All heavy atoms as an XYZ file, in Angstrom:
825
protein
N      22.189    -11.235      7.103
C      21.941    -11.819      8.412
C      20.441    -12.043      8.580
O      19.629    -11.164      8.340
C      22.449    -10.863      9.486
C      22.241    -11.358     10.864
S      23.011    -10.207     12.022
C      22.138    -10.633     13.472
N      20.073    -13.229      8.986
C      18.668    -13.555      9.187
C      18.166    -13.011     10.513
O      18.902    -12.973     11.483
C      18.445    -15.062      9.148
C      18.561    -15.632      7.768
C      18.187    -17.097      7.794
C      18.302    -17.677      6.419
N      17.969    -19.076      6.365
N      16.881    -12.651     10.525
C      16.259    -12.189     11.750
C      16.112    -13.364     12.713
O      15.863    -14.490     12.300
C      14.895    -11.588     11.431
O      14.175    -11.379     12.615
N      16.219    -13.073     14.002
C      16.012    -14.104     15.005
C      14.561    -14.537     15.048
O      14.232    -15.603     15.540
C      16.448    -13.600     16.376
C      17.928    -13.346     16.475
C      18.286    -12.758     17.833
C      19.763    -12.439     17.879
N      20.145    -11.765     19.116
N      13.668    -13.668     14.548
C      12.232    -13.959     14.624
C      11.706    -14.693     13.403
O      10.604    -15.206     13.429
C      11.473    -12.664     14.803
C      11.823    -12.000     16.107
C      11.084    -10.745     16.317
N      11.555    -10.131     17.540
C      11.082     -9.038     18.035
N      10.119     -8.396     17.417
N      11.558     -8.550     19.140
N      12.486    -14.756     12.336
C      12.035    -15.447     11.143
C      12.206    -16.950     11.330
O      13.232    -17.413     11.812
C      12.819    -15.004      9.915
C      12.459    -15.756      8.661
C      11.250    -15.502      8.015
C      13.280    -16.736      8.151
C      10.888    -16.197      6.888
C      12.940    -17.438      7.012
C      11.753    -17.169      6.382
O      11.395    -17.864      5.267
N      11.172    -17.688     10.954
C      11.234    -19.149     11.033
C      11.223    -19.709      9.622
O      10.344    -19.383      8.834
C      10.003    -19.709     11.740
C       9.947    -19.421     13.182
C       8.755    -20.147     13.780
N       8.411    -19.414     14.968
C       7.191    -19.112     15.334
N       6.164    -19.493     14.622
N       6.967    -18.422     16.422
N      12.208    -20.503      9.304
C      12.164    -21.221      8.016
C      10.878    -22.020      7.986
O      10.466    -22.606      9.002
C      13.368    -22.166      7.886
C      14.691    -21.479      7.764
C      14.911    -20.845      6.399
O      14.246    -21.228      5.419
O      15.756    -19.930      6.331
N      10.213    -22.022      6.855
C       8.976    -22.772      6.731
C       8.845    -23.284      5.319
O       9.415    -22.726      4.383
C       7.774    -21.909      7.150
C       7.653    -20.662      6.306
O       7.178    -20.717      5.188
N       8.101    -19.531      6.839
N       8.113    -24.386      5.139
C       8.029    -25.023      3.827
C       7.428    -24.111      2.749
O       7.755    -24.255      1.578
C       7.126    -26.238      4.045
C       6.839    -26.331      5.482
C       7.373    -25.112      6.161
N       6.592    -23.165      3.127
C       5.952    -22.296      2.150
C       6.791    -21.053      1.846
O       6.511    -20.332      0.903
C       4.559    -21.876      2.611
C       3.568    -23.017      2.826
C       2.263    -22.495      3.427
C       3.296    -23.728      1.498
N       7.783    -20.790      2.676
C       8.635    -19.629      2.474
C       7.937    -18.301      2.731
O       8.338    -17.268      2.206
N       6.870    -18.321      3.560
C       6.160    -17.088      3.860
C       6.923    -16.293      4.909
O       7.671    -16.837      5.715
C       4.700    -17.354      4.328
C       3.881    -17.994      3.213
C       4.649    -18.202      5.578
N       6.728    -14.988      4.897
C       7.445    -14.108      5.814
C       6.959    -14.283      7.254
O       7.754    -14.323      8.193
C       7.271    -12.660      5.375
C       8.012    -11.605      6.177
C       9.504    -11.873      6.204
C       7.731    -10.228      5.605
N       5.644    -14.390      7.433
C       5.074    -14.526      8.763
C       4.405    -15.887      8.895
O       3.368    -16.127      8.276
C       4.036    -13.425      9.039
C       4.622    -12.044      8.992
C       4.349    -11.196      7.945
C       5.460    -11.606     10.011
C       4.868     -9.922      7.908
C       6.000    -10.334      9.988
C       5.720     -9.488      8.913
N       4.991    -16.756      9.679
C       4.435    -18.100      9.876
C       4.074    -18.265     11.354
O       4.757    -17.766     12.241
C       5.449    -19.154      9.482
N       2.991    -19.010     11.595
C       2.584    -19.263     12.978
C       3.410    -20.415     13.552
O       4.341    -20.903     12.924
C       1.065    -19.510     13.062
C       0.640    -20.739     12.286
O       1.417    -21.657     12.013
N      -0.640    -20.779     11.928
N       3.049    -20.853     14.748
C       3.803    -21.933     15.416
C       3.776    -23.246     14.648
O       4.670    -24.070     14.822
C       3.282    -22.149     16.830
C       3.613    -20.986     17.747
O       4.588    -20.276     17.509
N       2.810    -20.777     18.760
N       2.767    -23.430     13.809
C       2.670    -24.661     13.013
C       3.302    -24.491     11.639
O       3.143    -25.314     10.769
C       1.212    -25.084     12.866
C       0.585    -25.473     14.210
C      -0.869    -25.773     14.052
N      -1.513    -24.583     13.478
C      -2.791    -24.498     13.161
N      -3.590    -25.495     13.375
N      -3.283    -23.397     12.662
N       4.053    -23.372     11.482
C       4.746    -23.032     10.239
C       3.796    -22.845      9.070
O       4.141    -23.095      7.914
C       5.821    -24.083      9.914
C       6.889    -24.282     10.990
C       7.887    -25.340     10.558
C       7.589    -22.970     11.309
N       2.611    -22.401      9.364
C       1.600    -22.080      8.353
C       1.416    -20.576      8.314
O       1.691    -19.877      9.300
C       0.256    -22.750      8.672
C       0.312    -24.268      8.837
C       0.483    -25.040      7.557
N      -0.548    -24.643      6.623
C      -0.436    -24.757      5.314
N       0.673    -25.214      4.776
N      -1.409    -24.390      4.517
N       0.911    -20.032      7.212
C       0.670    -18.583      7.167
C      -0.425    -18.183      8.144
O      -1.348    -18.948      8.404
C       0.193    -18.326      5.740
C       0.329    -19.585      4.992
C       0.577    -20.700      5.976
N      -0.308    -16.967      8.696
C      -1.371    -16.436      9.551
C      -2.586    -16.126      8.687
O      -2.455    -15.776      7.522
C      -0.929    -15.109     10.191
C      -0.005    -15.257     11.363
C       1.349    -14.958     11.253
C      -0.483    -15.653     12.610
C       2.191    -15.052     12.342
C       0.359    -15.746     13.702
C       1.699    -15.448     13.557
O       2.531    -15.542     14.634
N      -3.767    -16.189      9.287
C      -4.972    -15.707      8.617
C      -4.861    -14.180      8.554
O      -4.055    -13.574      9.266
C      -6.219    -16.104      9.412
O      -6.235    -15.413     10.653
N      -5.678    -13.548      7.716
C      -5.634    -12.085      7.594
C      -5.821    -11.409      8.946
O      -5.080    -10.493      9.301
C      -6.733    -11.591      6.645
C      -6.493    -12.011      5.218
O      -5.377    -12.455      4.906
O      -7.422    -11.883      4.409
N      -6.816    -11.850      9.709
C      -7.109    -11.240     10.997
C      -5.964    -11.393     11.978
O      -5.600    -10.461     12.691
N      -5.391    -12.576     12.047
C      -4.288    -12.835     12.969
C      -3.038    -12.068     12.555
O      -2.282    -11.593     13.403
C      -3.970    -14.336     13.056
C      -5.004    -15.126     13.796
C      -5.019    -14.733     15.255
C      -6.014    -15.573     16.020
N      -6.240    -15.077     17.367
N      -2.807    -11.930     11.263
C      -1.651    -11.172     10.794
C      -1.767     -9.710     11.202
O      -0.803     -9.100     11.667
C      -1.516    -11.297      9.265
C      -0.263    -10.689      8.655
C       0.988    -11.293      9.251
C      -0.284    -10.887      7.144
N      -2.976     -9.160     11.076
C      -3.201     -7.777     11.520
C      -2.988     -7.652     13.022
O      -2.317     -6.753     13.499
C      -4.629     -7.325     11.162
C      -4.774     -6.724      9.801
C      -6.118     -6.073      9.609
N      -7.261     -6.944      9.884
C      -7.762     -7.832      9.017
N      -7.235     -7.958      7.824
N      -8.778     -8.565      9.353
N      -3.607     -8.581     13.758
C      -3.584     -8.531     15.227
C      -2.187     -8.765     15.795
O      -1.749     -8.055     16.698
C      -4.555     -9.592     15.759
C      -4.522     -9.787     17.251
C      -5.294    -11.040     17.686
O      -6.234    -11.475     16.971
O      -4.937    -11.574     18.735
N      -1.481     -9.751     15.288
C      -0.218    -10.167     15.884
C       1.015     -9.475     15.306
O       2.042     -9.403     15.979
C      -0.050    -11.685     15.758
C      -1.067    -12.456     16.560
C      -0.687    -13.913     16.601
C      -1.593    -14.699     17.520
N      -1.301    -14.486     18.930
N       0.925     -8.970     14.092
C       2.108     -8.394     13.449
C       1.934     -6.919     13.081
O       2.714     -6.066     13.495
C       2.511     -9.204     12.216
C       2.838    -10.658     12.506
C       4.055    -10.772     13.383
C       4.370    -12.236     13.693
N       5.526    -12.375     14.560
N       0.922     -6.617     12.249
C       0.777     -5.261     11.719
C       0.466     -4.247     12.810
O       1.172     -3.235     12.949
C      -0.304     -5.213     10.637
C      -0.553     -3.825     10.041
C       0.706     -3.292      9.343
C      -1.735     -3.866      9.087
N      -0.564     -4.493     13.610
C      -0.953     -3.520     14.634
C       0.145     -3.275     15.675
O       0.439     -2.111     15.991
C      -2.268     -3.912     15.277
C      -3.431     -3.771     14.347
N      -4.705     -4.190     14.661
C      -3.532     -3.267     13.083
C      -5.521     -3.953     13.653
N      -4.828     -3.398     12.682
N       0.800     -4.308     16.198
C       1.905     -4.052     17.142
C       3.050     -3.256     16.485
O       3.638     -2.394     17.120
C       2.379     -5.454     17.549
C       1.189     -6.317     17.359
C       0.477     -5.757     16.159
N       3.329     -3.536     15.215
C       4.384     -2.799     14.524
C       4.018     -1.330     14.400
O       4.830     -0.442     14.722
C       4.623     -3.389     13.133
C       5.593     -2.610     12.247
C       6.995     -2.599     12.855
C       5.605     -3.205     10.855
N       2.807     -1.054     13.963
C       2.361      0.339     13.810
C       2.383      1.064     15.158
O       2.839      2.208     15.248
C       0.973      0.400     13.187
C       0.885     -0.084     11.740
C      -0.563     -0.145     11.278
C       1.717      0.776     10.801
N       1.918      0.396     16.214
C       1.924      1.012     17.554
C       3.355      1.304     18.003
O       3.631      2.372     18.552
C       1.242      0.093     18.562
C      -0.266      0.064     18.424
C      -0.892     -0.927     19.401
C      -2.390     -1.024     19.155
N      -3.010     -2.055     20.001
N       4.272      0.370     17.773
C       5.654      0.569     18.197
C       6.313      1.733     17.455
O       7.243      2.361     17.968
C       6.464     -0.710     18.007
O       6.753     -0.925     16.628
N       5.822      2.026     16.253
C       6.349      3.151     15.468
C       5.618      4.450     15.752
O       5.940      5.488     15.175
C       6.258      2.816     13.974
C       7.116      1.648     13.489
C       6.774      1.290     12.051
C       8.594      1.973     13.641
N       4.610      4.384     16.631
C       3.829      5.569     16.969
C       2.916      6.003     15.836
O       2.547      7.170     15.731
N       2.526      5.054     15.014
C       1.669      5.360     13.860
C       0.222      4.963     14.174
O      -0.032      4.143     15.059
C       2.157      4.609     12.625
C       3.545      5.023     12.183
S       4.176      4.028     10.818
C       3.121      4.606      9.501
N      -0.680      5.539     13.431
C      -2.092      5.209     13.547
C      -2.282      3.730     13.155
O      -1.697      3.263     12.190
C      -2.906      6.114     12.622
C      -4.382      5.863     12.657
C      -5.117      6.828     11.731
C      -6.605      6.526     11.743
N      -7.312      7.383     10.805
N      -3.086      3.037     13.917
C      -3.357      1.628     13.634
C      -4.401      1.546     12.510
O      -5.529      2.017     12.665
C      -3.839      0.883     14.894
C      -4.234     -0.542     14.574
C      -2.748      0.903     15.949
N      -3.975      1.006     11.384
C      -4.847      0.858     10.223
C      -4.712     -0.569      9.701
O      -3.855     -1.329     10.154
C      -4.481      1.866      9.100
C      -4.700      3.292      9.569
C      -3.052      1.654      8.627
N      -5.520     -0.914      8.727
C      -5.459     -2.237      8.112
C      -4.658     -2.214      6.826
O      -4.195     -1.178      6.360
N      -4.517     -3.378      6.238
C      -3.753     -3.511      5.010
C      -4.371     -2.710      3.862
O      -3.663     -2.171      3.023
C      -3.626     -4.980      4.614
C      -2.744     -5.759      5.554
C      -3.289     -6.712      6.397
C      -1.388     -5.530      5.609
C      -2.481     -7.426      7.270
C      -0.564     -6.236      6.469
C      -1.118     -7.186      7.299
N      -5.697     -2.637      3.822
C      -6.364     -1.931      2.740
C      -5.984     -0.442      2.748
O      -5.723      0.148      1.699
C      -7.879     -2.086      2.828
C      -8.601     -1.389      1.723
N      -8.685     -1.897      0.458
C      -9.231     -0.193      1.683
C      -9.348     -1.052     -0.311
N      -9.694     -0.002      0.422
N      -5.925      0.160      3.928
C      -5.565      1.566      4.028
C      -4.121      1.791      3.558
O      -3.830      2.795      2.892
C      -5.726      2.061      5.464
N      -3.244      0.889      3.899
C      -1.854      1.005      3.457
C      -1.774      0.860      1.945
O      -1.101      1.629      1.266
C      -0.971     -0.041      4.173
C      -0.925      0.270      5.671
C       0.428     -0.076      3.569
C      -0.309     -0.810      6.520
N      -2.485     -0.108      1.395
C      -2.520     -0.320     -0.050
C      -3.039      0.930     -0.755
O      -2.480      1.372     -1.744
C      -3.400     -1.535     -0.343
C      -3.601     -1.838     -1.802
C      -4.534     -3.056     -1.935
N      -4.936     -3.273     -3.294
C      -4.258     -3.959     -4.191
N      -3.118     -4.522     -3.850
N      -4.700     -4.103     -5.420
N      -4.121      1.508     -0.239
C      -4.706      2.704     -0.838
C      -3.714      3.868     -0.767
O      -3.569      4.625     -1.731
C      -6.013      3.055     -0.124
C      -6.835      4.052     -0.853
N      -7.680      3.711     -1.881
C      -6.940      5.392     -0.718
C      -8.275      4.794     -2.343
N      -7.829      5.841     -1.648
N      -3.033      3.983      0.356
C      -2.044      5.048      0.499
C      -0.889      4.914     -0.478
O      -0.434      5.899     -1.052
N      -0.433      3.694     -0.674
C       0.659      3.462     -1.616
C       0.217      3.824     -3.038
O       0.939      4.536     -3.758
C       1.137      1.982     -1.570
C       2.038      1.633     -2.749
C       1.866      1.716     -0.253
N      -0.948      3.381     -3.435
C      -1.443      3.697     -4.786
C      -1.608      5.198     -4.958
O      -1.222      5.763     -5.991
C      -2.759      2.981     -5.044
N      -2.148      5.867     -3.955
C      -2.346      7.303     -4.031
C      -1.007      8.039     -4.171
O      -0.885      8.971     -4.958
C      -3.081      7.820     -2.793
O      -4.369      7.255     -2.724
N      -0.011      7.615     -3.411
C       1.302      8.255     -3.495
C       1.951      8.002     -4.844
O       2.622      8.882     -5.386
C       2.212      7.777     -2.368
C       1.892      8.415     -1.042
C       1.953      9.935     -1.077
O       2.938     10.497     -1.626
O       1.036     10.577     -0.570
N       1.800      6.796     -5.381
C       2.346      6.520     -6.709
C       1.737      7.463     -7.744
O       2.453      8.049     -8.562
C       2.082      5.070     -7.112
C       2.906      4.000     -6.411
C       2.378      2.609     -6.737
C       4.382      4.126     -6.787
N       0.425      7.630     -7.684
C      -0.243      8.509     -8.646
C       0.192      9.943     -8.429
O       0.527     10.651     -9.388
C      -1.779      8.346     -8.522
C      -2.187      6.963     -9.016
C      -2.497      9.443     -9.319
C      -3.609      6.576     -8.668
N       0.214     10.410     -7.181
C       0.626     11.784     -6.883
C       2.042     12.088     -7.320
O       2.383     13.221     -7.628
C       0.449     12.097     -5.402
C      -0.969     12.430     -5.047
O      -1.716     12.965     -5.849
N      -1.352     12.108     -3.832
N       2.912     11.069     -7.303
C       4.299     11.289     -7.674
C       4.505     11.238     -9.188
O       5.631     11.393     -9.651
C       5.195     10.266     -6.988
O       4.979      8.968     -7.543
N       3.407     11.015     -9.925
C       3.514     11.030    -11.388
C       3.796      9.680    -12.017
O       4.095      9.591    -13.200
N       3.673      8.630    -11.259
C       3.866      7.287    -11.810
C       2.796      7.022    -12.854
O       1.617      7.282    -12.610
C       3.776      6.230    -10.685
O       4.721      6.532     -9.681
C       4.016      4.823    -11.216
N       3.163      6.510    -14.025
C       2.155      6.208    -15.037
C       1.083      5.249    -14.494
O       1.403      4.334    -13.730
C       2.952      5.539    -16.161
C       4.356      6.023    -15.963
C       4.511      6.203    -14.478
N      -0.149      5.497    -14.872
C      -1.267      4.701    -14.334
C      -1.102      3.221    -14.668
O      -1.537      2.363    -13.906
C      -2.628      5.265    -14.816
C      -3.774      4.731    -13.939
C      -2.872      4.989    -16.276
C      -3.762      5.208    -12.527
N      -0.437      2.903    -15.780
C      -0.215      1.484    -16.118
C       0.750      0.843    -15.115
O       0.598     -0.324    -14.768
C       0.337      1.340    -17.535
O       1.483      2.194    -17.691
C      -0.720      1.688    -18.577
N       1.711      1.615    -14.625
C       2.640      1.083    -13.614
C       1.913      0.908    -12.278
O       2.154     -0.062    -11.562
C       3.852      2.000    -13.459
N       1.011      1.854    -11.952
C       0.208      1.732    -10.733
C      -0.664      0.475    -10.824
O      -0.750     -0.307     -9.885
C      -0.660      2.988    -10.482
C      -1.541      2.796     -9.252
C       0.224      4.214    -10.342
N      -1.272      0.278    -12.000
C      -2.079     -0.928    -12.224
C      -1.264     -2.177    -11.933
O      -1.726     -3.099    -11.242
C      -2.574     -0.962    -13.674
C      -3.274     -2.282    -14.036
C      -3.235     -2.592    -15.511
N      -1.855     -2.706    -15.963
C      -1.486     -2.525    -17.224
N      -2.357     -2.217    -18.157
N      -0.216     -2.649    -17.574
N      -0.048     -2.215    -12.453
C       0.802     -3.401    -12.260
C       1.168     -3.590    -10.794
O       1.150     -4.721    -10.294
C       2.063     -3.290    -13.110
C       1.771     -3.332    -14.602
O       0.668     -3.761    -14.995
O       2.667     -2.923    -15.379
N       1.489     -2.506    -10.090
C       1.842     -2.599     -8.675
C       0.658     -3.081     -7.841
O       0.831     -3.842     -6.890
C       2.337     -1.262     -8.143
C       3.696     -0.873     -8.661
C       4.755     -1.826     -8.158
O       4.863     -2.094     -6.969
N       5.562     -2.347     -9.073
N      -0.542     -2.622     -8.203
C      -1.740     -3.020     -7.457
C      -2.269     -4.383     -7.919
O      -3.198     -4.916     -7.340
C      -2.845     -1.965     -7.636
C      -2.514     -0.597     -7.055
S      -2.307     -0.631     -5.258
C      -0.538     -0.558     -5.094
N      -1.656     -4.909     -8.961
C      -2.024     -6.210     -9.534
C      -3.462     -6.243    -10.018
O      -4.169     -7.248     -9.882
C      -1.718     -7.332     -8.548
C      -0.231     -7.386     -8.179
C       0.103     -8.543     -7.306
N      -0.250     -9.805     -7.918
C       0.597    -10.632     -8.532
N       1.855    -10.317     -8.618
N       0.179    -11.762     -9.037
N      -3.914     -5.120    -10.597
C      -5.242     -5.081    -11.210
C      -5.150     -5.687    -12.602
O      -4.118     -5.553    -13.284
C      -5.751     -3.646    -11.306
C      -6.033     -3.021     -9.975
N      -5.877     -1.676     -9.724
C      -6.452     -3.560     -8.800
C      -6.206     -1.423     -8.489
N      -6.538     -2.545     -7.892
N      -6.223     -6.314    -13.028
C      -6.230     -6.948    -14.351
C      -6.352     -5.926    -15.481
O      -5.938     -6.199    -16.607
C      -7.388     -7.957    -14.446
O      -8.619     -7.271    -14.239
N      -6.905     -4.772    -15.182
C      -7.181     -3.780    -16.214
C      -6.996     -2.387    -15.616
O      -7.347     -2.148    -14.461
C      -8.628     -3.952    -16.690
C      -8.952     -3.191    -17.947
O      -8.696     -1.958    -17.973
O      -9.464     -3.797    -18.899
N      -6.448     -1.473    -16.403
C      -6.224     -0.113    -15.930
C      -7.540      0.558    -15.548
O      -7.570      1.450    -14.685
C      -5.435      0.706    -16.965
C      -6.289      1.090    -18.157
C      -4.820      1.921    -16.333
N      -8.650      0.127    -16.143
C      -9.957      0.718    -15.785
C     -10.312      0.447    -14.334
O     -10.924      1.288    -13.688
C     -11.046      0.186    -16.722
C     -10.906      0.735    -18.146
C     -11.923      0.129    -19.053
N     -11.558     -1.275    -19.268
C     -12.117     -2.072    -20.159
N     -13.109     -1.634    -20.903
N     -11.723     -3.298    -20.308
N      -9.915     -0.709    -13.820
C     -10.159     -1.019    -12.395
C      -9.389     -0.023    -11.537
O      -9.926      0.541    -10.587
C      -9.736     -2.472    -12.077
C      -9.827     -2.747    -10.586
C     -10.566     -3.459    -12.879
N      -8.122      0.198    -11.886
C      -7.310      1.156    -11.139
C      -7.930      2.539    -11.173
O      -8.008      3.228    -10.149
C      -5.885      1.196    -11.738
O      -5.384     -0.143    -11.852
C      -4.944      2.020    -10.877
N      -8.379      2.964    -12.340
C      -8.969      4.297    -12.486
C     -10.298      4.414    -11.706
O     -10.586      5.456    -11.144
C      -9.190      4.630    -13.955
C      -7.906      4.889    -14.729
C      -8.202      4.943    -16.234
C      -7.239      6.165    -14.261
N     -11.077      3.331    -11.673
C     -12.338      3.375    -10.915
C     -12.067      3.537     -9.431
O     -12.776      4.276     -8.740
C     -13.137      2.102    -11.142
C     -13.815      2.037    -12.494
C     -14.504      0.696    -12.719
O     -14.128     -0.311    -12.124
N     -15.488      0.678    -13.589
N     -11.044      2.882     -8.921
C     -10.762      2.916     -7.493
C     -10.022      4.191     -7.091
O     -10.315      4.795     -6.063
C      -9.937      1.677     -7.070
C     -10.746      0.409     -7.312
C      -9.502      1.781     -5.603
C      -9.964     -0.869     -7.157
N      -9.065      4.623     -7.908
C      -8.185      5.733     -7.528
C      -8.379      6.985     -8.395
O      -7.547      7.887     -8.349
C      -6.717      5.285     -7.596
C      -6.461      4.118     -6.689
C      -6.254      2.849     -7.203
C      -6.461      4.265     -5.309
C      -6.047      1.752     -6.370
C      -6.250      3.189     -4.465
C      -6.043      1.931     -5.011
O      -5.856      0.869     -4.185
N      -9.469      7.047     -9.131
C      -9.721      8.193     -9.994
C      -9.756      9.507     -9.262
O      -9.320     10.531     -9.786
N     -10.265      9.502     -8.032
C     -10.323     10.751     -7.269
C      -8.939     11.322     -6.984
O      -8.760     12.524     -6.876
C     -11.082     10.518     -5.952
C     -10.348      9.631     -4.990
N     -10.295      8.256     -5.164
C      -9.612      9.905     -3.890
C      -9.577      7.724     -4.174
N      -9.143      8.708     -3.396
N      -7.937     10.459     -6.869
C      -6.565     10.925     -6.623
C      -6.048     11.652     -7.852
O      -5.407     12.684     -7.742
C      -5.633      9.734     -6.262
C      -4.208     10.209     -6.077
C      -6.149      9.031     -5.018
N      -6.364     11.125     -9.015
C      -5.935     11.767    -10.260
C      -6.569     13.147    -10.354
O      -5.911     14.114    -10.753
C      -6.288     10.888    -11.476
C      -5.461      9.607    -11.418
C      -6.060     11.646    -12.781
C      -5.892      8.540    -12.380
N      -7.814     13.277     -9.936
C      -8.481     14.580     -9.933
C      -7.754     15.569     -9.059
O      -7.537     16.720     -9.447
N      -7.344     15.157     -7.872
C      -6.592     16.022     -6.951
C      -5.255     16.415     -7.566
O      -4.808     17.559     -7.447
C      -6.355     15.328     -5.605
C      -7.638     15.185     -4.796
O      -8.630     15.862     -5.116
O      -7.630     14.392     -3.838
N      -4.603     15.455     -8.210
C      -3.312     15.723     -8.826
C      -3.444     16.754     -9.931
O      -2.638     17.662    -10.062
C      -2.707     14.413     -9.378
O      -2.580     13.483     -8.286
C      -1.346     14.636     -9.992
N      -4.507     16.609    -10.740
C      -4.733     17.568    -11.827
C      -5.005     18.958    -11.267
O      -4.502     19.950    -11.782
C      -5.902     17.108    -12.708
C      -5.611     15.856    -13.500
C      -4.463     16.051    -14.478
O      -4.298     17.113    -15.069
N      -3.654     15.023    -14.626
N      -5.795     19.035    -10.213
C      -6.101     20.330     -9.602
C      -4.824     20.986     -9.081
O      -4.577     22.178     -9.299
C      -7.102     20.150     -8.453
C      -7.492     21.462     -7.761
C      -8.450     21.242     -6.577
N      -8.058     20.196     -5.668
C      -7.085     20.296     -4.759
N      -6.383     21.399     -4.654
N      -6.811     19.285     -3.945
N      -3.978     20.204     -8.415
C      -2.717     20.751     -7.897
C      -1.806     21.221     -9.026
O      -1.126     22.240     -8.899
C      -2.014     19.708     -7.037
C      -2.692     19.451     -5.704
C      -2.007     18.347     -4.945
C      -2.789     17.999     -3.692
N      -2.229     16.842     -3.004
N      -1.792     20.503    -10.139
C      -0.979     20.894    -11.273
C      -1.451     22.223    -11.837
O      -0.642     23.108    -12.133
C      -1.020     19.810    -12.357
N      -2.750     22.402    -11.954
C      -3.288     23.648    -12.475
C      -3.008     24.794    -11.509
O      -2.629     25.890    -11.920
C      -4.817     23.509    -12.750
C      -5.431     24.863    -13.051
C      -5.041     22.535    -13.889
N      -3.152     24.540    -10.219
C      -2.851     25.578     -9.227
C      -1.386     25.974     -9.288
O      -1.038     27.153     -9.178
C      -3.202     25.098     -7.821
C      -4.694     25.009     -7.561
C      -5.018     24.352     -6.224
O      -4.095     23.871     -5.535
O      -6.225     24.299     -5.891
N      -0.517     25.009     -9.497
C       0.915     25.299     -9.621
C       1.213     26.140    -10.841
O       2.007     27.088    -10.802
N       0.576     25.828    -11.954
C       0.770     26.595    -13.182
C       0.206     28.011    -13.049
O       0.756     28.965    -13.612
C       0.087     25.891    -14.363
C       0.846     24.719    -14.958
C      -0.001     24.045    -16.033
C       2.174     25.172    -15.546
N      -0.852     28.163    -12.303
C      -1.495     29.473    -12.177
C      -0.554     30.500    -11.516
O      -0.690     31.694    -11.751
C      -2.807     29.369    -11.403
O      -2.565     29.063    -10.055
N       0.381     30.036    -10.718
C       1.341     30.950    -10.103
C       2.214     31.649    -11.156
O       2.626     32.778    -10.993
C       2.223     30.218     -9.104
C       1.500     29.831     -7.838
C       2.470     29.243     -6.851
N       3.001     28.001     -7.429
C       3.058     26.849     -6.789
N       2.649     26.775     -5.556
N       3.522     25.788     -7.366
N       2.479     30.931    -12.238
C       3.322     31.500    -13.305
C       2.532     32.448    -14.202
O       3.095     33.363    -14.792
C       3.942     30.380    -14.146
C       4.896     29.532    -13.366
C       4.528     28.248    -13.020
C       6.122     30.022    -12.970
C       5.399     27.433    -12.295
C       7.002     29.230    -12.244
C       6.640     27.945    -11.898
N       1.246     32.241    -14.311
C       0.407     33.033    -15.182
C      -0.006     34.335    -14.487
O      -0.097     35.390    -15.120
C      -0.854     32.237    -15.604
C      -1.784     33.087    -16.441
C      -0.413     30.993    -16.370
N      -0.243     34.288    -13.214
C      -0.747     35.469    -12.470
C       0.289     36.513    -12.282
O       1.429     36.449    -12.404
C      -1.288     35.023    -11.134
């Protein structure tokens, strides 16, 4: 069943304005993302924060870094590691802390 709010458009984009063109980044945040987050009682953030959160959760859940690279559409795994390397550090620390319970 199609949403009553979705408008068929020549580009097939999910969010189209009245002229059936894609929203600009700013307008998409203002008109769609922020109202959605507010209605869900969530903190109002931008797309970058959501993207960073998704990548961090993928890494924390043990997803191979090459799969994270592909999901983030980075050209090289080194880019992914440069941006999200701190998450891997936290994951390693948590793994060692978890193992230490068995040793102590």
